[in-house]
C-alpha positions in Angstrom: -31.3 -3.9 -75.9 -33.9 -1.9 -75.6 -34.0 1.8 -75.0 -37.7 1.4 -72.7 -37.2 -0.3 -69.1 -40.1 -1.6 -67.0 -38.9 -2.2 -64.0 -40.9 -4.0 -60.7 -40.0 -4.8 -57.5 -42.3 -6.9 -55.2 -44.6 -5.4 -53.6 -44.2 -5.5 -49.8 -46.8 -7.3 -47.5 -49.0 -4.6 -46.1 -48.9 -6.6 -42.8 -45.8 -5.0 -41.1 -42.7 -2.6 -42.0 -40.1 -3.4 -44.2 -36.8 -4.6 -42.6 -33.1 -4.6 -43.8 -33.4 -8.5 -45.5 -36.2 -6.6 -48.1 -33.8 -3.7 -48.4 -31.1 -5.9 -49.3 -33.0 -8.2 -51.0 -35.1 -6.3 -53.5 -35.4 -2.7 -52.9 -32.2 -0.9 -53.0 -30.2 -2.9 -55.8 -33.8 -2.6 -58.0 -33.7 1.2 -57.2 -29.3 1.5 -58.1 -30.2 -0.4 -61.7 -33.4 2.0 -62.0 -31.3 4.9 -61.3 -28.4 3.5 -63.4 -30.9 3.1 -66.7 -32.0 6.5 -66.0 -28.5 7.7 -66.3 -28.1 6.0 -69.4 -31.2 7.9 -70.9 -33.5 4.7 -71.0 -37.0 5.5 -70.6 -37.6 4.0 -67.1 -40.6 3.0 -65.7 -40.0 2.0 -61.9 -43.1 0.6 -60.4 -44.2 -0.9 -56.9 -46.8 -0.8 -54.7 -48.2 -2.3 -51.1 -49.5 -5.9 -51.6 -52.8 -5.7 -49.7 -55.0 -8.8 -49.8 -54.4 -11.9 -48.4 -54.7 -14.3 -44.9 -51.8 -12.8 -42.7 -53.3 -9.7 -43.4 -57.0 -11.0 -41.9 -54.8 -12.7 -39.1 -53.5 -9.4 -37.8 -56.4 -7.7 -37.8 -58.8 -10.2 -36.0 -55.3 -10.3 -33.7 -55.8 -6.5 -33.0 -59.5 -6.1 -33.1 -59.7 -4.0 -36.0 -60.5 -4.4 -39.8 -58.0 -5.6 -42.8 -58.4 -2.0 -44.1 -57.6 -0.4 -41.1 -54.2 -2.6 -41.1 -53.1 -1.4 -44.5 -53.7 1.4 -44.3 -51.4 1.6 -41.3 -48.8 -0.3 -42.7 -49.0 1.0 -46.8 -47.9 4.6 -45.1 -45.4 3.6 -43.1 -43.6 1.3 -45.7 -44.2 4.1 -48.3 -42.6 6.4 -46.2 -39.8 4.5 -45.2 -38.8 3.9 -49.3 -39.0 7.9 -49.7 -37.0 8.6 -46.5 -34.4 6.0 -48.0 -34.3 7.5 -51.8 -36.2 4.8 -53.2 -36.9 6.1 -56.6 -39.9 4.4 -57.4 -42.0 6.3 -60.4 -45.1 4.8 -59.2 -45.6 3.3 -55.7 -49.6 2.4 -55.5 -51.6 -0.2 -53.5 -53.5 -3.6 -54.7 -56.8 -2.1 -52.4 -57.1 0.8 -55.3 -59.9 0.7 -57.4 -58.1 0.7 -60.6 -55.8 -2.5 -59.5 -59.2 -4.3 -58.6 -60.8 -3.2 -62.1 -57.3 -4.3 -64.0 -57.2 -7.9 -62.0 -60.9 -8.6 -62.5 -60.1 -7.6 -66.5 -57.7 -10.2 -66.5 -59.2 -13.0 -64.8 -62.3 -12.3 -67.1 -60.2 -12.2 -69.9 -58.9 -16.0 -69.0 -62.1 -17.0 -68.1 -63.9 -16.2 -71.5 -60.4 -17.8 -73.1 -61.7 -20.9 -70.9 -58.2 -21.0 -69.9 -59.5 -21.8 -66.5 -60.6 -25.3 -65.1 -63.5 -25.4 -62.7 -63.3 -27.9 -60.0 -65.4 -29.2 -57.0 -63.5 -29.7 -53.8 -64.1 -30.3 -50.5 -62.8 -27.6 -47.7 -62.6 -27.2 -44.1 -65.6 -25.3 -43.2 -66.2 -23.3 -39.9 -70.0 -23.9 -39.3 -70.0 -20.9 -36.7 -68.5 -18.5 -37.9 -69.8 -19.7 -41.7 -67.4 -19.7 -43.5 -64.3 -21.3 -45.5 -61.2 -21.7 -43.5 -57.8 -20.8 -45.2 -54.7 -23.1 -44.5 -53.4 -20.2 -42.1 -56.7 -20.6 -40.3 -56.6 -24.4 -39.3 -54.5 -25.3 -36.6 -54.0 -28.4 -35.4 -51.3 -31.3 -34.2 -48.3 -31.3 -36.4 -48.1 -35.1 -37.6 -44.0 -34.9 -37.6 -43.2 -33.5 -34.6 -46.5 -33.3 -32.1 -46.3 -29.6 -31.9 -50.3 -28.7 -30.8 -50.0 -25.2 -32.8 -49.0 -26.2 -36.3 -51.1 -24.4 -38.9 -52.7 -25.9 -41.7 -49.9 -25.2 -44.0 -46.7 -25.0 -41.8 -45.4 -26.3 -38.7 -43.3 -23.3 -37.6 -41.6 -25.8 -35.0 -40.2 -28.4 -37.1 -40.4 -26.5 -40.2 -42.7 -28.8 -41.9 -44.8 -28.1 -45.0 -48.2 -29.4 -44.4 -52.0 -29.6 -45.9 -54.8 -28.7 -43.2 -55.5 -32.6 -43.8 -52.4 -33.7 -42.1 -53.3 -31.7 -39.0 -54.1 -34.2 -36.0 -57.1 -32.8 -34.3 -57.8 -30.0 -36.5 -59.7 -26.8 -35.1 -60.8 -23.4 -36.3 -58.7 -20.2 -35.2 -61.8 -18.6 -35.6 -64.2 -20.2 -33.0 -62.1 -22.9 -32.1 -64.8 -25.3 -33.2 -63.7 -28.8 -35.5 -64.0 -27.3 -38.7 -66.6 -29.8 -41.0 -65.5 -30.4 -45.0 -67.4 -29.2 -47.6 -67.8 -29.2 -51.2 -66.7 -25.5 -52.9 -65.6 -24.8 -56.4 -63.0 -22.9 -57.5 -61.3 -21.6 -60.9 -57.6 -23.5 -61.8 -55.1 -22.5 -64.0 -53.7 -25.5 -65.7 -50.2 -24.9 -65.2 -49.1 -28.4 -66.7 -50.1 -26.7 -70.1 -47.7 -24.3 -69.8 -45.1 -27.1 -69.4 -43.1 -27.0 -72.9 -43.9 -23.1 -73.3 -42.2 -22.6 -69.8 -39.2 -25.2 -71.2 -38.5 -23.2 -74.3 -38.4 -19.6 -73.0 -36.5 -20.5 -70.0 -34.8 -23.6 -69.7 -33.4 -23.0 -73.6 -33.6 -19.6 -73.7 -32.4 -18.5 -70.4 -29.7 -20.8 -69.5 -26.7 -18.7 -70.2 -27.8 -14.9 -69.0 -30.4 -15.8 -66.3 -28.9 -15.9 -62.5 -28.0 -19.7 -61.5 -30.1 -19.6 -58.5 -33.3 -18.8 -60.6 -32.8 -20.8 -63.3 -31.9 -23.7 -61.3 -35.3 -23.7 -59.2 -37.4 -23.2 -62.5 -36.1 -25.9 -63.7 -36.3 -28.5 -60.4 -40.2 -26.7 -60.4 -40.4 -28.0 -64.0 -38.5 -31.1 -64.2 -41.1 -32.2 -61.3 -44.3 -31.4 -63.3 -46.4 -28.8 -62.9 -50.4 -29.2 -61.5 -53.1 -27.1 -62.0 -53.6 -24.1 -59.4 -56.3 -22.8 -57.9 -56.5 -19.0 -59.2 -59.7 -18.3 -56.5 -60.5 -18.5 -53.1 -63.0 -18.6 -50.6 -62.6 -15.7 -48.6 -63.9 -12.1 -47.8 -60.9 -9.9 -48.0 -59.5 -9.7 -51.8 -60.5 -9.0 -55.2 -64.0 -10.2 -56.0 -64.1 -13.0 -58.4 -65.8 -11.0 -61.3 -68.6 -13.9 -61.7 -72.0 -14.7 -61.4 -72.6 -16.7 -58.4 -69.3 -16.3 -57.2 -70.2 -14.5 -53.8 -67.7 -15.2 -51.4 -64.9 -15.7 -53.5 -62.0 -13.7 -54.1 -58.8 -13.8 -56.5 -55.8 -15.8 -55.5 -53.5 -13.2 -53.8 -50.4 -14.5 -56.3 -53.0 -14.2 -59.0 -54.2 -10.3 -58.1 -50.5 -9.3 -57.0 -48.3 -9.6 -59.9 -51.6 -7.9 -61.7 -50.5 -4.8 -59.5 -47.3 -4.3 -61.5 -49.9 -3.4 -64.6 -52.9 -1.8 -62.6 -50.0 0.3 -61.2 -48.0 1.4 -64.4 -51.1 2.5 -66.0 -51.8 4.7 -63.1 -48.3 6.4 -63.4 -48.9 6.6 -67.4 -52.0 8.2 -66.9 -50.5 11.2 -64.6 -47.4 11.5 -67.3 -49.0 11.0 -70.6 -47.4 7.8 -71.1 -48.8 4.8 -73.4 -48.6 2.0 -70.4 -48.9 -0.5 -73.2 -45.6 0.4 -74.9 -43.9 -1.0 -71.6 -46.1 -4.4 -71.2 -46.6 -5.1 -74.9 -44.3 -4.0 -76.6 -41.2 -6.0 -77.8 -39.0 -3.2 -77.5 -39.5 -2.9 -73.7 -37.4 -4.9 -71.4 -39.3 -6.1 -68.6 -37.2 -7.1 -64.9 -38.4 -8.1 -62.1 -36.4 -7.8 -59.1 -37.8 -10.4 -56.0 -36.5 -12.3 -53.6 -35.9 -16.5 -54.2 -38.9 -17.0 -52.3 -41.1 -15.0 -54.9 -39.0 -16.9 -57.8 -42.0 -19.5 -58.7 -44.9 -16.8 -58.8 -42.4 -14.9 -61.5 -41.1 -17.5 -63.3 -44.0 -19.9 -63.7 -47.4 -18.6 -62.2 -47.2 -14.7 -63.8 -46.0 -16.2 -67.2 -48.0 -18.9 -67.5 -51.2 -16.1 -66.6 -49.2 -13.6 -69.1 -49.0 -16.4 -71.9 -52.8 -17.8 -71.1 -54.0 -13.7 -71.6 -52.0 -13.3 -75.0 -51.2 -9.8 -74.8 -48.1 -9.4 -72.7 -44.3 -9.4 -73.6 -42.1 -12.1 -71.2 -40.0 -10.7 -68.4 -35.9 -10.2 -70.2 -34.7 -11.2 -66.5 -35.9 -12.1 -63.0 -32.7 -11.6 -60.8 -34.2 -12.8 -57.7 -32.0 -12.5 -54.4 -30.9 -15.0 -51.7 -32.0 -14.0 -47.7 -29.8 -12.0 -45.7 -29.5 -12.9 -42.3 -28.9 -10.7 -39.0 -26.1 -11.3 -36.6 -26.0 -14.9 -37.6 -29.4 -15.9 -37.7 -32.4 -15.7 -39.9 -34.6 -12.7 -39.9 -38.1 -13.5 -38.1 -40.6 -10.4 -38.2 -42.5 -12.6 -35.6 -39.7 -12.7 -33.4 -39.2 -8.8 -34.2 -35.4 -10.2 -35.0 -34.9 -7.5 -37.7 -33.9 -4.2 -38.1 -36.7 -2.3 -39.3 -36.3 0.6 -42.1 -38.3 3.2 -40.1 -36.6 2.8 -36.9 -33.1 3.4 -38.8 -34.2 6.3 -40.5 -34.9 7.4 -37.0 -32.2 6.2 -35.1 -29.5 7.5 -37.9 -30.9 10.8 -39.0 -29.0 12.1 -42.1 -27.2 8.3 -42.8 -29.3 6.8 -45.3 -26.9 6.3 -47.5 -24.9 4.4 -44.8 -27.2 1.8 -44.5 -27.3 1.6 -48.7 -23.6 1.0 -48.8 -23.5 -1.5 -46.2 -26.6 -3.8 -47.3 -25.5 -3.1 -51.4 -21.9 -4.5 -49.9 -23.4 -7.6 -48.3 -26.4 -8.2 -50.8 -27.2 -11.9 -51.4 -27.1 -11.6 -54.5 -26.3 -16.0 -55.2 -26.4 -17.1 -51.8 -27.5 -15.9 -48.3 -25.5 -13.2 -46.8 -25.0 -12.1 -43.5 -25.7 -8.2 -41.9 -23.7 -7.3 -38.5 -23.9 -4.2 -36.8 -19.8 -4.4 -36.3 -19.6 -4.8 -39.9 -21.7 -1.9 -40.7 -19.8 0.6 -37.9 -16.7 -1.0 -40.1 -17.9 0.1 -43.6 -19.0 3.5 -42.3 -16.2 4.6 -40.5 -13.0 2.6 -42.8 -14.8 2.8 -46.2 -17.1 5.8 -46.4 -15.0 8.1 -43.8 -11.7 6.9 -43.9 -11.6 6.3 -48.1 -14.6 8.5 -49.8 -14.8 11.1 -47.4 -11.4 12.0 -46.5 -10.5 11.9 -50.0 -13.4 14.9 -51.3 -12.7 16.5 -48.0 -8.9 17.1 -49.0 -9.5 17.8 -52.2 -12.2 20.8 -51.4 -10.2 22.1 -48.3 -7.2 22.2 -50.1 -8.5 24.0 -53.9 -10.1 26.5 -51.1 -6.8 26.7 -48.9 -5.0 27.3 -51.7 -7.1 28.9 -54.8 -10.0 30.0 -53.2 -12.0 27.5 -54.3 -10.9 28.1 -58.3 -10.0 25.0 -59.9 -6.5 25.3 -61.0 -5.0 24.6 -64.2 -3.5 20.8 -64.9 -2.8 18.6 -67.7 -6.2 17.6 -69.3 -4.5 14.7 -71.0 -3.1 13.2 -67.7 -3.2 9.5 -67.1 -4.8 9.2 -63.9 -7.8 10.9 -65.6 -8.4 7.3 -67.1 -9.4 6.0 -63.8 -12.8 8.0 -64.1 -13.6 6.3 -67.5 -12.3 2.9 -66.3 -14.3 3.2 -62.7 -17.8 4.1 -64.9 -17.5 1.6 -67.6 -16.7 -1.4 -64.6 -19.7 -0.3 -62.8 -21.9 -0.3 -66.2 -20.7 -3.9 -67.1 -21.0 -5.2 -63.8 -24.9 -3.2 -63.4 -25.7 -4.8 -66.6 -25.1 -8.6 -65.3 -26.8 -7.2 -61.9 -23.6 -7.5 -60.1 -24.5 -5.1 -57.3 -21.7 -5.8 -54.9 -18.9 -5.8 -57.8 -20.1 -2.4 -59.0 -19.8 -0.9 -55.6 -16.7 -2.2 -55.4 -15.5 -0.3 -58.7 -17.0 2.7 -57.5 -15.1 2.6 -54.6 -12.1 2.0 -56.1 -12.1 5.1 -57.5 -12.0 6.7 -54.1 -9.3 4.8 -53.1 -7.3 5.5 -56.5 -7.9 9.3 -55.7 -6.7 9.0 -51.9 -3.4 7.1 -53.1 -2.9 9.8 -55.8 -2.9 12.5 -53.2 -0.6 10.8 -50.6 1.9 10.1 -53.5 1.6 13.4 -54.9 1.8 15.4 -51.7 0.5 19.1 -53.2 0.4 20.4 -49.6 4.2 20.2 -49.9 4.7 20.5 -53.5 2.6 24.3 -53.2 6.0 25.8 -51.9 9.0 24.5 -54.1 6.8 23.3 -57.7 3.5 25.3 -57.5 2.9 24.1 -61.2 2.9 20.6 -59.7 0.4 21.1 -57.2 -2.0 22.9 -59.3 -1.9 20.2 -61.7 -2.2 17.3 -59.2 -5.5 19.1 -57.6 -6.9 20.0 -60.7 -6.6 16.1 -61.7 -7.9 15.0 -58.0 -11.2 17.7 -58.6 -11.6 15.7 -61.9 -11.6 12.2 -59.9 -14.0 14.1 -57.4 -16.7 15.2 -59.3 -16.2 11.7 -60.8 -17.1 10.3 -58.2 -20.1 12.6 -57.5 -21.3 11.3 -61.0 -20.6 7.6 -60.6 -21.9 7.3 -56.8 -25.5 8.6 -57.5 -27.2 5.0 -58.3 -25.9 3.6 -55.2 -25.5 6.9 -52.4 -28.3 9.6 -53.7 -27.8 11.5 -51.1 -24.3 11.9 -50.6 -24.2 12.3 -54.8 -26.6 15.3 -54.3 -24.2 16.6 -51.5 -21.1 16.4 -53.8 -22.5 17.8 -57.2 -23.3 21.5 -54.9 -20.3 21.0 -53.2 -18.6 20.9 -56.5 -21.0 23.3 -58.2 -21.8 20.7 -60.7 -25.1 19.4 -62.3 -26.0 15.7 -62.9 -23.9 14.3 -66.1 -25.6 11.4 -68.4 -23.2 7.9 -68.4 -21.9 9.0 -71.8 -20.4 12.2 -70.5 -18.7 10.4 -67.5 -17.5 7.5 -69.6 -16.2 9.8 -72.5 -15.2 13.0 -70.8 -12.0 13.2 -69.1 -12.1 16.8 -68.0 -15.4 17.0 -66.1 -15.2 20.5 -64.8 -12.7 23.3 -66.3 -9.6 25.4 -64.8 -11.7 28.7 -63.1 -14.2 26.5 -62.0 -15.6 27.6 -58.8 -16.2 25.0 -55.9 -18.3 25.4 -52.9 -16.5 25.4 -49.3 -15.9 21.4 -47.9 -19.2 19.7 -46.5 -19.0 16.4 -44.1 -20.2 13.5 -46.2 -19.9 11.1 -43.4 -19.4 11.0 -39.9 -17.6 8.3 -37.7 -20.2 6.0 -35.9 -18.9 5.7 -32.5 -19.1 2.1 -30.4 -21.7 3.4 -27.9 -24.0 3.7 -31.2 -23.4 0.3 -32.1 -23.7 -1.0 -28.6 -27.3 0.5 -28.4 -28.3 -1.5 -31.4 -26.9 -4.8 -30.7 -28.3 -4.5 -27.1 -31.4 -3.8 -28.9 -31.3 -7.3 -30.5 -30.1 -9.0 -26.9 -33.4 -7.7 -25.6 -35.3 -9.1 -28.2 -33.5 -12.4 -27.7 -34.4 -12.3 -24.5 -38.2 -11.5 -24.8 -38.1 -14.1 -27.6 -37.4 -16.8 -24.5 -40.5 -15.9 -22.8 -43.4 -18.5 -22.8 -45.4 -15.5 -22.3 -44.3 -12.4 -24.2 -47.0 -10.1 -22.2 -45.5 -11.3 -19.1 -44.2 -8.6 -16.9 -40.4 -9.1 -15.9 -39.6 -10.6 -13.0 -39.5 -8.5 -9.8 -36.4 -7.9 -7.6 -34.5 -11.1 -6.4 -35.2 -11.9 -2.9 -33.5 -14.7 -0.5 -35.1 -18.0 1.4 -35.2 -16.4 4.2 -37.4 -13.5 2.5 -39.8 -16.1 1.4 -39.9 -18.3 4.5 -41.3 -15.2 6.2 -44.5 -15.1 3.6 -47.4 -17.2 5.1 -49.7 -18.7 2.4 -52.7 -20.3 3.2 -55.7 -22.5 1.3 -59.4 -20.5 2.6 -62.7 -20.8 1.8 -65.1 -17.6 1.1 -68.1 -17.9 3.6 -69.5 -14.5 2.4 -69.3 -11.5 -0.2 -71.1 -8.5 -0.2 -70.7 -5.2 -2.3 -68.6 -2.3 -0.3 -70.9 0.8 -0.3 -70.1 3.8 -2.8 -67.0 1.7 -4.0 -67.7 0.1 -7.1 -64.7 -2.5 -7.6 -64.8 -3.8 -3.9 -66.2 -6.9 -2.5 -66.1 -7.6 1.3 -65.7 -11.2 2.2 -65.8 -13.6 5.5 -63.4 -16.1 4.9 -62.5 -18.9 7.0 -58.2 -19.8 6.9 -58.6 -22.7 8.9 -57.0 -20.3 11.6 -59.5 -18.0 12.2 -62.6 -16.3 10.2 -61.7 -12.8 9.1 -62.5 -10.0 7.1 -60.9 -9.3 3.8 -61.6 -6.5 1.2 -60.5 -7.1 -2.7 -61.3 -4.8 -5.7 -62.7 -7.8 -7.6 -66.3 -6.4 -7.7 -65.8 -5.9 -11.9 -64.8 -9.4 -12.3 -67.2 -11.3 -10.2 -70.8 -10.8 -8.4 -70.7 -11.7 -4.5 -72.9 -14.9 -5.3 -70.1 -16.5 -7.7 -67.6 -16.0 -5.2 -69.4 -17.8 -1.8 -68.2 -21.2 -1.1 -65.0 -20.5 -3.6 -61.9 -22.3 -2.3 -59.1 -19.7 -2.7 -55.4 -18.8 -1.4 -54.6 -15.8 1.3 -51.5 -14.2 1.9 -52.1 -14.5 5.7 -49.8 -12.4 7.9 -50.1 -9.2 5.5 -50.8 -6.3 7.8 -53.7 -5.1 8.3 -54.9 -1.8 6.6 -58.1 0.1 6.1 -59.9 0.4 3.2 -63.1 2.2 2.8 -63.1 2.3 7.2 -63.1 -1.6 6.7 -60.3 -3.3 8.4 -58.7 -5.8 5.9 -57.2 -8.8 7.0 -55.2 -10.5 3.9 -54.7 -10.4 0.5 -56.6 -13.0 -1.8 -54.1 -14.4 -4.8 -55.5 -13.3 -8.3 -54.3 -13.4 -11.6 -55.6 -12.4 -15.1 -57.0 -14.7 -17.8 -56.5 -14.3 -21.5 -59.3 -11.8 -21.9 -57.4 -10.0 -19.0 -60.5 -11.2 -16.6 -59.4 -11.4 -12.7 -59.7 -15.5 -11.4 -58.6 -16.8 -8.3 -55.2 -18.4 -7.7 -57.3 -22.0 -6.8 -56.3 -25.6 -5.6 -56.4 -28.3 -8.3 -58.7 -30.1 -5.7 -60.7 -29.2 -2.5 -58.4 -29.4 0.8 -58.8 -28.3 4.0 -58.3 -24.8 5.2 -55.3 -23.3 6.7 -53.0 -25.7 4.8 -49.8 -23.9 4.4 -48.5 -23.1 1.0 -44.8 -23.1 0.2 
């Protein structure tokens, strides 16, 4: 096993914030592993950054009426701060829109191109003539051939879940213009993955059948069994890293080509700042490369990226790719589009100073080999029963008793007591589990030390023996103090904020993992500790109910067919409705009201009479557009004066998708004065 660790975490997509699914499935386990390797004394580079290219970003930019750069700037900042707030200890967190990343990605592509590793293919793709650009799959919408959903995308129907290609859609249309796209020839560069099947079979299927996680190994084996095909490494887009070849205008690198190269370019940025040689981490056989990812990224990290590195020739292969499954929320799949998520930046705001509680809860529910579930009630139980009731309770009792009976000075005790072996046992178990990427078991081993400490104090009862057997009381608190300091050291990869508090409380610095495992006595007799500080606080039912209600509100909002629709007004009775007199009517004349930019004055034939109505629609209609239009009028509305004109009724209008006012009109021409209801 190498002394150098190159650890990467999947690049979060910069079109939205990170949520607990991302944290549990990639970033917190990766951080625990990186922190632990540092404690072992390894030379660690823990690298990540925002993935800022690709179609979802351009789609979001168009929806919000801003540029793709505006989108990535916004979410890069939110994501980076969320990681910092939650103690994710990246050595470098960068972004794929950086100049360094562009240069490294283009150089990588040119190396493969010059080595003739690509094949050039001309294919027909959908093209929007009005927008004058080729359409990515997500920019094509049509009818799903499987469920007849009229709003299926060119790559997937979100109603029935079917994977599609644009050619399968019925009546495809461009999302850019709404027009029917044409098929147009275009050239792109493909990496012939089929040529790397033998290499991948030998490296993974034969070489890692015993040490890679079954979910990763199984998925890779399935892909290889089905046979690999050439995959385009370039796209016809205007947002991304430009293809560095002549006559390649309007083409960018496939996002899954440039994104993993981000690991390399970001390492170069970090190495330059810290006087390191980045090649030691990526091109030296004495370095271990570990990718932390979610299961949806297995094919990219275990097939496409290794094939790219093999084609390049200068890079070593990953030592391990410990991919995680998915985390559900309250027994439902986390969905960013449905806002069914617990967002990292919101958690930090709503639970100030409780970052470790989330880290602990997510680690204990980490979806290591199968999908798992997060509930707010379970989160509350883990905090109140485990962190407060076990861990915090033990630490508090030790510090309070030593201050109460010994003025904060650690008393004398048996330095060879059998109970001290529990510290070594816990450290050894945590190490063994983390080396196998078993984070839940490692967390349990850490908590078992706190459980042991609590049980030990309960049996020894130094608050009682201090009167009759002060020597025994002193020895039991000496041993308890060692266990507490052991916890302060062992918990650091999992609970870094609490570890910092604990080390200050017990007036100790951070020790190496070797010291924790091999030294029974971590603080000497006579060592002065600081007064007890509250590590964790109980989370009340009201706090949890608020979070549950937030999700319920989201669920109700998702039921709306129009998310922008205002809530229903106060309920009325049938008798109230019968009082309303709605009629069909026709506008006979229309004119602007003097000194009132928004008002038009109408004469309206209601079938009952011809009356005057004043309405604030001048910004949406000219008077000429309104004359002759059949409309609906609230006839029995009490008259009121507007700019000195008596208005006798109200015309019914609403807003269209562009926010412009439109009259509510009958589908077909009818007589004036027909009642509606």
